[in-house]
C-alpha positions as CSV (number, residue, x, y, z in Angstrom):
1,M,7.2,-7.3,-7.5
2,E,3.6,-6.0,-7.5
3,E,2.6,-3.6,-4.7
4,T,-0.2,-4.4,-2.3
5,L,-3.6,-3.0,-3.4
6,Y,-6.5,-2.1,-1.3
7,R,-10.3,-1.8,-1.9
8,A,-12.8,0.1,0.1
9,K,-16.0,2.2,-0.2
10,D,-15.5,5.9,-0.7
11,L,-17.8,8.3,1.3
12,D,-20.4,8.1,-1.5
13,G,-20.6,4.3,-1.1
14,N,-18.7,3.3,-4.3
15,Y,-15.9,0.7,-4.1
16,I,-12.5,1.9,-5.3
17,I,-9.2,0.1,-5.6
18,G,-5.7,1.6,-5.2
19,Y,-3.0,2.5,-2.7
20,Y,-3.9,3.1,1.0
21,S,-2.7,6.0,3.1
22,V,-3.7,7.7,6.4
23,D,-3.4,11.4,7.0
24,N,-4.7,13.3,10.1
25,G,-6.6,10.3,11.3
26,K,-8.5,9.9,8.0
27,S,-8.1,6.9,5.6
28,Y,-7.6,7.3,1.9
29,I,-7.2,5.2,-1.3
30,D,-5.4,7.2,-4.0
31,S,-6.3,10.5,-2.2
32,I,-10.0,9.7,-2.0
33,E,-11.3,9.5,1.5
34,I,-12.8,6.1,2.4
35,N,-14.9,4.3,5.0
36,R,-12.2,2.4,6.9
37,N,-14.7,-0.3,8.0
38,T,-14.9,-1.5,4.4
39,L,-11.1,-1.8,3.8
40,A,-9.8,-5.0,2.1
41,I,-6.4,-6.1,1.0
42,H,-5.1,-7.8,-2.2
43,F,-1.7,-9.5,-2.4
44,S,-0.2,-10.4,-5.8
45,D,-0.7,-14.1,-5.5
46,M,-4.5,-13.7,-4.8
47,V,-5.7,-13.9,-8.4
48,T,-8.2,-16.4,-9.8
49,P,-7.2,-18.4,-12.9
50,N,-9.3,-16.0,-15.1
51,G,-7.3,-12.9,-13.7
52,I,-9.8,-11.6,-11.1
53,K,-8.1,-10.1,-8.0
54,V,-9.3,-11.5,-4.7
55,F,-9.6,-9.1,-1.7
56,A,-9.6,-10.1,2.0
57,S,-11.4,-8.0,4.5
58,L,-9.4,-6.2,7.2
59,S,-12.5,-5.6,9.4
60,D,-13.6,-7.9,12.2
61,A,-17.0,-8.2,10.6
62,G,-15.6,-9.3,7.2
63,V,-17.1,-6.2,5.5
64,G,-15.4,-5.5,2.2
65,G,-14.0,-9.0,1.8
66,D,-14.9,-11.2,-1.2
67,I,-17.6,-13.7,-0.9
68,C,-16.3,-17.0,-2.3
69,V,-17.6,-20.5,-2.9
70,F,-15.2,-23.3,-2.3
71,G,-16.0,-27.0,-2.0
72,G,-19.8,-26.3,-2.1
73,A,-19.7,-23.9,0.9
74,T,-19.8,-20.1,0.9
75,Y,-17.0,-18.2,2.7
76,I,-15.9,-14.6,3.3
77,M,-12.3,-13.9,2.7
78,R,-10.7,-12.2,5.7
79,Y,-7.2,-11.3,6.8
80,L,-6.7,-12.3,10.5
81,S,-3.5,-12.3,12.5
82,Y,-1.3,-12.1,9.4
83,K,-3.1,-15.1,7.8
84,L,-5.6,-15.2,4.9
85,V,-8.6,-17.2,6.0
86,F,-12.0,-18.2,4.9
87,V,-14.8,-17.6,7.4
88,D,-18.0,-19.5,6.9
89,A,-20.6,-17.0,5.6
90,D,-23.5,-19.2,6.7
91,L,-22.5,-19.5,10.3
92,D,-22.3,-16.8,12.9
93,I,-18.7,-17.5,14.0
94,D,-15.5,-15.6,13.8
95,E,-13.1,-18.5,13.7
96,P,-11.4,-19.4,10.4
97,L,-12.5,-22.6,8.9
98,I,-10.0,-22.8,6.0
99,Y,-6.6,-21.2,5.8
100,F,-5.8,-19.7,2.4
101,S,-3.3,-21.3,0.1
102,P,-2.4,-20.6,-3.5
103,T,-3.8,-23.9,-4.6
104,I,-7.2,-23.1,-3.1
105,I,-7.6,-19.9,-5.1
106,K,-7.6,-21.9,-8.3
107,E,-10.9,-23.5,-7.2
108,L,-12.6,-20.4,-6.0
109,E,-15.8,-19.0,-7.4
110,L,-16.3,-15.3,-6.5
111,K,-19.9,-14.3,-5.7
112,G,-19.5,-10.7,-4.6
113,I,-18.4,-8.4,-1.8
114,Q,-19.5,-8.7,1.8
115,D,-21.4,-5.5,2.7
116,A,-22.9,-6.2,6.1
Protein backbone atom coordinates (compact mmCIF):
# COMPACT_ATOMS: atom_id res chain seq x y z
CA MET A 1 0.00 0.00 0.00
CA GLU A 2 1.32 3.42 -1.01
CA GLU A 3 1.72 6.01 1.73
CA THR A 4 -0.10 9.32 1.59
CA LEU A 5 1.98 12.12 0.00
CA TYR A 6 1.73 15.85 0.54
CA ARG A 7 2.65 18.89 -1.53
CA ALA A 8 3.25 22.44 -0.29
CA LYS A 9 5.42 25.47 -0.90
CA ASP A 10 8.63 25.74 1.06
CA LEU A 11 9.53 29.08 2.63
CA ASP A 12 11.26 30.11 -0.64
CA GLY A 13 8.02 29.59 -2.59
CA ASN A 14 8.93 26.32 -4.35
CA TYR A 15 6.51 23.39 -4.35
CA ILE A 16 7.86 20.18 -2.82
CA ILE A 17 6.32 16.72 -2.48
CA GLY A 18 6.93 14.24 0.31
CA TYR A 19 5.90 13.18 3.80
CA TYR A 20 4.30 15.68 6.17
CA SER A 21 5.23 16.24 9.81
CA VAL A 22 4.79 18.86 12.54
CA ASP A 23 7.42 19.75 15.14
CA ASN A 24 7.23 22.59 17.69
CA GLY A 25 4.27 24.13 15.86
CA LYS A 26 6.04 24.25 12.48
CA SER A 27 5.03 22.19 9.44
CA TYR A 28 7.51 20.20 7.36
CA ILE A 29 7.67 18.03 4.27
CA ASP A 30 10.71 15.75 4.38
CA SER A 31 12.38 17.99 7.02
CA ILE A 32 11.91 21.15 4.91
CA GLU A 33 9.78 23.83 6.56
CA ILE A 34 6.68 24.68 4.53
CA ASN A 35 3.91 27.26 4.29
CA ARG A 36 1.02 25.35 5.90
CA ASN A 37 -1.54 27.40 3.91
CA THR A 38 -0.39 25.72 0.67
CA LEU A 39 -0.65 22.12 1.92
CA ALA A 40 -2.34 19.57 -0.36
CA ILE A 41 -2.80 15.80 -0.06
CA HIS A 42 -2.49 12.93 -2.55
CA PHE A 43 -3.98 9.46 -2.05
CA SER A 44 -2.80 6.50 -4.10
CA ASP A 45 -6.00 6.29 -6.20
CA MET A 46 -5.69 9.94 -7.29
CA VAL A 47 -3.62 9.41 -10.45
CA THR A 48 -4.55 10.39 -14.01
CA PRO A 49 -4.41 7.73 -16.75
CA ASN A 50 -1.01 9.14 -17.84
CA GLY A 51 0.42 8.72 -14.32
CA ILE A 52 0.19 12.28 -12.97
CA LYS A 53 -0.54 12.51 -9.23
CA VAL A 54 -3.54 14.70 -8.35
CA PHE A 55 -3.41 16.77 -5.14
CA ALA A 56 -6.36 18.14 -3.17
CA SER A 57 -5.95 21.32 -1.13
CA LEU A 58 -6.29 21.12 2.65
CA SER A 59 -6.87 24.88 2.98
CA ASP A 60 -10.25 26.60 3.11
CA ALA A 61 -9.27 28.79 0.15
CA GLY A 62 -8.22 25.86 -2.04
CA VAL A 63 -4.62 27.08 -2.23
CA GLY A 64 -2.26 24.30 -3.28
CA GLY A 65 -4.97 22.14 -4.83
CA ASP A 66 -4.83 21.13 -8.46
CA ILE A 67 -6.84 23.09 -10.99
CA CYS A 68 -8.78 20.57 -13.10
CA VAL A 69 -11.04 20.69 -16.12
CA PHE A 70 -13.91 18.21 -16.12
CA GLY A 71 -16.99 18.29 -18.32
CA GLY A 72 -15.96 21.64 -19.79
CA ALA A 73 -15.81 23.45 -16.43
CA THR A 74 -12.80 24.39 -14.31
CA TYR A 75 -12.57 23.14 -10.73
CA ILE A 76 -10.17 23.26 -7.79
CA MET A 77 -9.54 19.94 -6.08
CA ARG A 78 -10.16 20.24 -2.32
CA TYR A 79 -10.38 17.86 0.61
CA LEU A 80 -13.38 18.81 2.78
CA SER A 81 -14.84 16.90 5.70
CA TYR A 82 -13.05 13.69 4.73
CA LYS A 83 -14.32 13.89 1.14
CA LEU A 84 -12.51 14.79 -2.03
CA VAL A 85 -14.49 17.40 -3.92
CA PHE A 86 -14.27 19.74 -6.86
CA VAL A 87 -15.12 23.37 -6.12
CA ASP A 88 -15.98 25.56 -9.12
CA ALA A 89 -12.99 27.80 -9.81
CA ASP A 90 -15.10 30.33 -11.72
CA LEU A 91 -17.63 30.94 -8.95
CA ASP A 92 -17.02 32.52 -5.55
CA ILE A 93 -18.53 29.69 -3.52
CA ASP A 94 -17.19 27.22 -1.00
CA GLU A 95 -19.69 24.43 -1.52
CA PRO A 96 -18.56 21.38 -3.49
CA LEU A 97 -20.20 20.91 -6.84
CA ILE A 98 -18.92 17.43 -7.66
CA TYR A 99 -17.73 14.73 -5.30
CA PHE A 100 -14.59 12.92 -6.41
CA SER A 101 -14.79 9.34 -7.64
CA PRO A 102 -12.14 7.12 -9.23
CA THR A 103 -14.07 7.17 -12.52
CA ILE A 104 -13.97 10.98 -12.70
CA ILE A 105 -10.19 11.11 -12.46
CA LYS A 106 -9.93 9.24 -15.77
CA GLU A 107 -11.52 12.26 -17.47
CA LEU A 108 -9.60 15.05 -15.71
CA GLU A 109 -7.34 17.49 -17.46
CA LEU A 110 -4.91 19.14 -15.04
CA LYS A 111 -4.24 22.85 -15.64
CA GLY A 112 -1.99 23.81 -12.73
CA ILE A 113 -1.94 24.55 -9.02
CA GLN A 114 -4.25 27.05 -7.28
CA ASP A 115 -2.01 29.79 -5.84
CA ALA A 116 -4.43 32.43 -4.57
